[in-house]
C-alpha positions as semicolon CSV with decimal commas, in nm:
position;residue;x (nm);y (nm);z (nm)
1;X;6,184;-2,550;-3,094
2;X;6,487;-2,655;-3,272
3;X;6,508;-2,974;-3,470
4;X;6,821;-3,162;-3,529
5;X;6,830;-3,321;-3,882
6;X;7,189;-3,446;-3,971
7;X;7,268;-3,674;-4,272
8;X;7,557;-3,902;-4,355
9;X;7,671;-4,000;-4,667
10;X;7,944;-4,288;-4,714
11;X;8,089;-4,528;-4,930
12;X;8,155;-4,870;-4,828
13;X;8,229;-5,280;-4,873
14;X;7,917;-5,378;-5,097
15;X;7,936;-5,693;-4,868
16;X;7,860;-5,486;-4,555
17;X;7,611;-5,257;-4,710
18;X;7,407;-5,555;-4,783
19;X;7,399;-5,706;-4,458
20;X;7,126;-5,628;-4,219
21;X;7,321;-5,698;-3,886
22;X;7,638;-5,459;-4,014
23;X;7,360;-5,192;-4,090
24;X;7,160;-5,254;-3,761
25;X;7,504;-5,224;-3,551
26;X;7,577;-4,891;-3,725
27;X;7,255;-4,742;-3,657
28;X;7,279;-4,858;-3,238
29;X;7,618;-4,734;-3,233
30;X;7,518;-4,402;-3,387
31;X;7,199;-4,382;-3,120
32;X;7,427;-4,449;-2,874
33;X;7,681;-4,184;-2,947
34;X;7,392;-3,941;-2,956
35;X;7,304;-4,026;-2,632
36;X;6,927;-4,140;-2,759
37;X;6,710;-4,453;-2,677
38;X;6,589;-4,701;-2,923
39;X;6,219;-4,779;-2,926
40;X;6,144;-4,964;-3,236
41;X;6,306;-5,106;-3,542
42;X;6,176;-5,181;-3,856
43;X;6,383;-5,316;-4,159
44;X;6,337;-5,421;-4,547
45;X;6,592;-5,648;-4,724
46;X;6,543;-5,573;-5,109
47;X;6,618;-5,864;-5,403
48;X;6,835;-5,890;-5,526
49;X;7,066;-5,624;-5,296
50;X;7,024;-5,315;-5,033
51;X;6,911;-5,269;-4,707
52;X;6,651;-5,012;-4,561
53;X;6,616;-4,952;-4,185
54;X;6,464;-4,722;-3,916
55;X;6,491;-4,710;-3,553
56;X;6,211;-4,498;-3,384
57;X;6,388;-4,339;-3,087
58;X;6,238;-4,160;-2,808
59;X;6,381;-3,833;-2,931
60;X;6,241;-3,890;-3,291
61;X;6,424;-4,159;-3,558
62;X;6,695;-4,253;-3,742
63;X;6,716;-4,435;-4,096
64;X;6,982;-4,576;-4,293
65;X;6,917;-4,684;-4,698
66;X;7,233;-4,855;-4,861
67;X;7,280;-4,927;-5,249
68;X;7,545;-5,205;-5,237
69;X;7,566;-5,212;-5,627
70;X;7,685;-4,864;-5,603
71;X;7,880;-4,855;-5,277
72;X;7,689;-4,614;-5,146
73;X;7,454;-4,560;-4,784
74;X;7,328;-4,269;-4,606
75;X;7,212;-4,230;-4,249
76;X;6,980;-3,995;-4,132
77;X;6,909;-3,917;-3,797
78;X;6,638;-3,659;-3,708
79;X;6,546;-3,542;-3,320
80;X;6,418;-3,218;-3,109
81;X;6,758;-3,312;-2,881
82;X;7,111;-3,159;-2,928
83;X;7,397;-3,383;-2,956
84;X;7,758;-3,312;-2,831
85;X;7,963;-3,146;-3,090
86;X;8,186;-3,456;-3,109
87;X;7,877;-3,650;-3,205
88;X;7,968;-3,584;-3,586
89;X;8,344;-3,710;-3,593
90;X;8,270;-4,028;-3,332
91;X;7,939;-4,116;-3,546
92;X;8,224;-4,085;-3,857
93;X;8,436;-4,319;-3,682
94;X;8,181;-4,554;-3,638
95;X;8,030;-4,558;-3,984
96;X;8,397;-4,601;-4,142
97;X;8,426;-4,916;-3,868
98;X;8,104;-5,064;-3,952
99;X;8,138;-5,033;-4,322
100;X;8,497;-5,035;-4,432
101;X;8,431;-4,674;-4,545
102;X;8,699;-4,493;-4,694
103;X;8,452;-4,187;-4,721
104;X;8,188;-4,009;-4,508
105;X;8,043;-3,648;-4,535
106;X;7,785;-3,517;-4,292
107;X;7,560;-3,232;-4,321
108;X;7,368;-3,098;-4,007
109;X;7,099;-2,849;-3,991
């Protein structure tokens, strides 16, 4: 079995990176673009700032961690199911839209 592991690192607007609803929307959108199914979600809002969120998927999991004070975040997706080659570009567009990002990089293994 081959695992898909991809990580998106990006900058963004601090207020959006500190917004749990924005983080949730981004993970939902990326999951939808991958064609995966969300089973369960868990999040933690840090004091004074920062959000960590995970979603258990039928196909494995996705997680986001934000550092609004550094205008930085990453999203990691792991699955035993492949994604379409267009997924990475589409996910990059979604991240830019959700967080007003100007820089998104990804690594897929």
